[in-house]
C-alpha positions as CSV (number, residue, x, y, z in Angstrom):
1,M,0.0,0.0,0.0
2,N,1.7,3.2,-1.2
3,P,2.0,6.4,1.0
4,L,-0.8,8.5,-0.7
5,P,-3.8,6.2,0.0
6,M,-2.4,5.8,3.4
7,A,-2.4,9.5,4.1
8,L,-5.9,9.9,2.6
9,V,-7.3,7.2,4.9
10,L,-5.4,8.6,7.8
11,V,-7.2,12.0,7.3
12,S,-10.5,10.4,6.8
13,T,-10.3,8.5,10.1
14,L,-9.9,11.8,11.9
15,M,-13.2,13.0,10.1
16,H,-15.0,9.7,10.6
17,A,-14.3,9.7,14.4
18,G,-15.3,13.3,14.5
19,W,-18.8,13.0,13.0
20,N,-19.5,9.9,15.1
21,L,-18.6,11.7,18.2
22,L,-20.9,14.7,17.3
23,A,-23.8,12.3,16.6
24,R,-23.4,10.6,19.9
25,H,-23.1,14.0,21.9
26,Q,-26.5,14.9,20.7
27,R,-28.1,11.7,22.1
28,S,-30.7,11.5,19.3
29,E,-28.8,9.6,16.6
30,T,-31.7,8.7,14.5
31,L,-32.8,12.3,13.8
32,F,-29.2,13.5,13.7
33,F,-28.3,11.1,11.0
34,K,-31.4,12.2,8.9
35,R,-30.4,15.8,9.2
36,M,-26.8,15.2,8.5
37,L,-27.5,13.3,5.3
38,A,-30.2,15.9,4.2
39,V,-27.7,18.7,4.4
40,V,-25.2,16.9,2.3
41,A,-27.9,16.0,-0.2
42,L,-29.1,19.5,-0.5
43,A,-25.7,21.3,-0.5
44,G,-24.5,19.2,-3.4
45,L,-27.5,18.9,-5.6
46,V,-27.1,21.6,-8.2
47,P,-23.2,21.0,-8.6
48,A,-23.8,17.4,-9.1
49,I,-26.5,17.9,-11.7
50,L,-24.3,20.2,-13.5
51,T,-21.2,18.2,-13.5
52,E,-22.9,14.9,-14.5
53,A,-24.8,16.7,-17.4
54,L,-21.5,18.0,-18.7
55,A,-19.1,15.1,-18.1
56,H,-21.5,12.1,-18.3
57,A,-19.0,10.3,-15.9
58,F,-21.1,7.4,-14.8
59,S,-21.6,4.2,-16.7
60,P,-24.5,2.0,-16.2
61,V,-22.5,-0.3,-14.0
62,V,-21.5,2.7,-11.8
63,W,-25.2,3.8,-11.5
64,I,-26.1,0.2,-10.4
65,C,-23.3,0.3,-7.9
66,V,-24.3,3.6,-6.3
67,L,-27.8,2.6,-6.0
68,G,-27.0,-0.5,-4.3
69,S,-24.4,1.2,-2.2
70,G,-26.9,3.7,-1.1
71,F,-29.3,1.2,-0.2
72,F,-26.8,-0.6,2.1
73,C,-25.7,2.7,3.6
74,G,-29.1,3.6,4.4
75,L,-29.5,0.5,6.3
76,Y,-26.1,1.1,7.8
77,F,-27.3,4.3,9.3
78,L,-30.5,2.9,10.5
79,F,-28.9,0.1,12.4
80,L,-26.1,2.4,13.6
81,A,-28.6,4.7,15.2
82,R,-30.4,1.7,16.9
83,A,-27.0,0.5,18.3
84,Y,-26.0,3.9,19.7
85,E,-29.5,4.2,21.3
86,S,-29.0,0.9,23.2
87,A,-25.3,0.9,24.3
88,D,-22.2,3.0,24.9
89,F,-20.2,4.6,22.1
90,T,-17.2,2.9,23.4
91,T,-18.9,-0.5,22.7
92,V,-20.7,0.2,19.4
93,Y,-18.1,2.1,17.6
94,P,-15.2,-0.2,17.8
95,V,-17.2,-3.5,17.4
96,A,-19.1,-2.1,14.4
97,R,-15.9,-0.8,12.9
98,A,-14.0,-4.2,13.5
99,L,-16.4,-6.7,12.1
100,P,-16.2,-5.6,8.4
101,V,-12.4,-6.0,8.2
102,L,-12.3,-9.8,7.8
103,L,-15.8,-9.8,6.0
104,V,-14.5,-7.5,3.3
105,A,-11.2,-9.6,3.1
106,I,-13.5,-12.5,2.3
107,G,-15.1,-10.4,-0.5
108,D,-11.6,-9.8,-1.9
109,L,-11.0,-13.4,-1.9
110,L,-14.2,-14.0,-3.8
111,R,-13.1,-11.5,-6.3
112,G,-9.7,-13.3,-6.8
113,R,-7.7,-10.8,-4.9
114,H,-5.8,-12.5,-2.1
115,P,-4.3,-10.6,0.8
116,T,-0.7,-11.7,1.8
117,A,0.0,-13.5,4.9
118,F,1.1,-10.3,6.6
119,G,-2.2,-8.7,5.3
120,W,-4.2,-11.4,7.1
121,L,-2.1,-11.1,10.2
122,G,-2.5,-7.3,10.2
123,M,-6.3,-7.4,9.8
124,S,-6.6,-10.2,12.4
125,L,-4.7,-7.9,15.0
126,V,-6.9,-4.9,14.0
127,M,-10.0,-7.0,14.6
128,A,-8.8,-8.4,17.9
129,G,-7.7,-4.9,19.1
130,C,-11.1,-3.5,18.2
131,F,-12.8,-6.1,20.3
132,L,-10.6,-5.2,23.3
133,A,-11.3,-1.5,22.9
134,P,-14.7,-1.5,24.7
135,L,-13.6,-3.3,27.7
136,S,-12.7,-1.8,31.0
137,A,-10.7,-4.7,32.3
138,F,-9.1,-7.8,30.8
139,R,-11.4,-10.0,33.1
140,G,-14.4,-8.2,31.7
141,F,-14.1,-10.1,28.4
142,N,-17.3,-12.4,28.3
143,L,-18.9,-13.7,25.2
144,R,-22.3,-13.2,26.9
145,A,-21.6,-9.4,26.9
146,Y,-22.0,-9.5,23.1
147,M,-25.0,-11.7,22.9
148,N,-27.8,-9.2,23.1
149,R,-29.9,-7.0,20.9
150,T,-27.1,-4.4,20.7
151,S,-24.9,-7.1,19.2
152,L,-27.5,-7.8,16.5
153,W,-27.7,-4.1,15.6
154,M,-23.9,-4.0,15.4
155,I,-23.7,-7.0,13.2
156,L,-26.4,-5.7,10.9
157,T,-24.4,-2.4,10.7
158,A,-21.3,-4.2,9.8
159,L,-23.0,-6.0,7.1
160,G,-24.3,-2.7,5.7
161,T,-20.6,-1.5,5.7
162,V,-19.5,-4.6,3.7
163,G,-22.3,-4.2,1.2
164,Y,-21.5,-0.6,0.4
165,T,-17.7,-1.0,0.7
166,L,-17.7,-3.8,-1.9
167,L,-19.9,-1.9,-4.4
168,D,-18.0,1.3,-4.0
169,K,-14.6,-0.4,-4.6
170,T,-16.1,-1.9,-7.7
171,A,-17.4,1.4,-8.9
172,S,-14.1,3.1,-8.1
173,E,-12.3,0.9,-10.6
174,R,-14.8,2.0,-13.4
175,L,-14.5,5.7,-12.6
176,H,-12.1,8.2,-14.1
177,Q,-9.1,8.3,-11.7
178,G,-8.8,11.3,-9.5
179,P,-10.4,13.2,-6.7
180,A,-13.1,15.0,-8.9
181,S,-14.7,11.7,-10.0
182,A,-14.5,10.4,-6.5
183,A,-16.4,13.5,-5.1
184,R,-19.0,13.1,-7.8
185,Y,-19.5,9.5,-6.9
186,G,-19.3,10.4,-3.2
187,Y,-22.2,12.9,-3.5
188,M,-24.4,10.4,-5.3
189,F,-23.7,7.8,-2.6
190,F,-24.8,10.2,0.1
191,L,-27.9,11.1,-1.9
192,M,-29.0,7.5,-2.3
193,S,-28.2,6.8,1.2
194,Y,-30.4,9.8,2.4
195,L,-33.3,8.6,0.2
196,F,-33.1,5.0,1.4
197,Y,-32.5,6.0,5.0
198,A,-35.5,8.4,5.0
199,A,-37.8,5.7,3.4
200,S,-36.5,3.3,6.1
201,L,-37.4,5.6,8.9
202,A,-40.9,6.3,7.3
203,M,-41.5,2.5,7.3
204,F,-39.8,1.3,10.5
205,H,-39.3,4.3,12.8
206,K,-42.3,6.3,13.9
207,G,-40.6,8.3,16.8
208,D,-38.8,10.8,14.6
209,R,-39.9,14.1,16.1
210,P,-38.3,17.5,15.6
211,S,-35.6,18.6,18.1
212,K,-35.4,22.3,18.9
213,S,-32.3,21.7,21.0
214,M,-30.4,19.9,18.2
215,G,-30.8,22.4,15.5
216,W,-29.0,22.2,12.2
217,K,-25.5,23.4,12.8
218,M,-24.0,20.2,14.4
219,P,-25.7,17.9,11.7
220,A,-24.4,20.2,9.0
221,F,-20.8,20.2,10.5
222,A,-21.0,16.4,10.7
223,G,-22.2,16.2,7.2
224,A,-19.2,17.9,6.0
225,L,-16.9,15.7,8.0
226,N,-18.8,12.6,6.7
227,F,-18.6,13.6,3.1
228,G,-15.0,14.6,3.4
229,A,-14.2,11.3,5.1
230,Y,-15.7,9.2,2.6
231,W,-14.6,11.2,-0.4
232,L,-10.9,10.5,0.6
233,V,-11.7,6.8,1.1
234,L,-13.2,6.7,-2.4
235,W,-10.1,8.3,-3.8
236,A,-8.0,5.8,-1.8
237,Y,-10.0,2.9,-3.4
238,Q,-8.8,4.1,-6.7
239,L,-5.1,3.9,-5.6
240,S,-5.2,0.5,-3.9
241,Q,-5.9,-2.9,-5.2
242,H,-7.4,-4.4,-2.0
243,A,-10.5,-3.0,-0.5
244,S,-9.8,-5.1,2.7
245,Y,-6.6,-3.0,3.3
246,I,-8.4,0.3,3.0
247,V,-11.1,-0.9,5.4
248,A,-8.5,-2.2,7.8
249,F,-6.5,1.1,7.8
250,R,-9.6,3.1,8.4
251,Q,-10.0,1.4,11.8
252,F,-7.3,3.8,13.1
253,S,-10.3,6.0,13.8
254,I,-10.8,3.6,16.8
255,V,-7.3,4.6,18.2
256,I,-8.4,8.2,18.0
257,G,-11.8,7.5,19.6
258,V,-10.0,5.8,22.6
259,I,-7.6,8.6,23.1
260,L,-10.4,11.2,22.9
261,A,-12.5,9.2,25.4
262,F,-9.7,9.3,27.9
263,L,-9.1,12.9,27.3
264,M,-12.7,14.1,27.4
265,Y,-14.6,11.7,29.5
266,K,-11.8,10.3,31.7
267,E,-13.0,6.8,31.0
268,Q,-11.6,3.8,32.9
269,G,-9.9,0.8,31.6
270,M,-6.6,2.3,30.4
271,P,-4.5,-0.9,30.5
272,V,-6.9,-3.0,28.4
273,R,-7.7,-0.3,26.0
274,L,-4.1,0.7,25.5
275,T,-3.4,-2.9,24.7
276,G,-6.1,-2.9,22.2
277,T,-4.8,0.3,20.7
278,L,-1.3,-1.3,20.4
279,M,-2.8,-4.3,18.6
280,I,-4.6,-2.1,16.1
281,T,-1.5,0.1,15.5
282,S,0.7,-3.1,14.9
283,G,-2.0,-4.4,12.5
284,L,-1.9,-1.2,10.5
285,V,1.8,-1.2,10.3
286,L,1.8,-4.8,9.1
287,I,-0.8,-3.9,6.4
288,A,0.9,-0.7,5.4
289,L,4.4,-2.1,5.1
290,W,3.9,-5.6,3.9
291,G,0.3,-6.2,3.2
292,G,0.8,-6.0,-0.6
């Protein structure tokens, strides 16, 4: 994995951790996600229509990918909101981010792109470290702690991530190379995500009432971070052969989340969480230097 996609993904991890922390701070994730996606959809609508009319950048295959990707991402936000509403941030965020790593690697295998032995080892360390991150003590590890409704939401969130990741990686290989095409695709991805998410809420969630205390500023800021983060990831997809490596390197956002949790919330469990952080970092180094 060359330095440019590594740098792009590293910056995106800062943005990704940021918008998740903003959503969690509001404690009304379902509505926050809806407003966040709505801002992105409205802000980029006219530029996207003009550039697509002039450039005709998307082939039919890319349109199919972005439609499918938006569907999976809409479900991702629906399940992520449910998970956040039922458990702590430090449980949901690491686990939901960890599960897709090896699942996407399996997707790479099915597409005939085999990670190296060091790639597999690195991704395994990332996943193991992510599962340690929520714990406050080593003796607190218990499989029963993961066997609950929150676990179901986190698994479904991870599956949504796998779905849109594989489709977006496929689309990125059929786009013109460069940040402009990645930005156009990224906007369409968020537009479709908003449409599917809003439709899902209309069908399955009846408690979405306006919140005067939330406003639109924080969702708008989170939307900018979210779009920027995924735009950089889409660009990185164009520069890297293995989607699984990009997904694994994105897990550095968990390290950022752990550090911020200690600084901002004085959370307990420093030994076990620092161990998890070390495992994540070691896995990322393996992927970056010898993953392929």
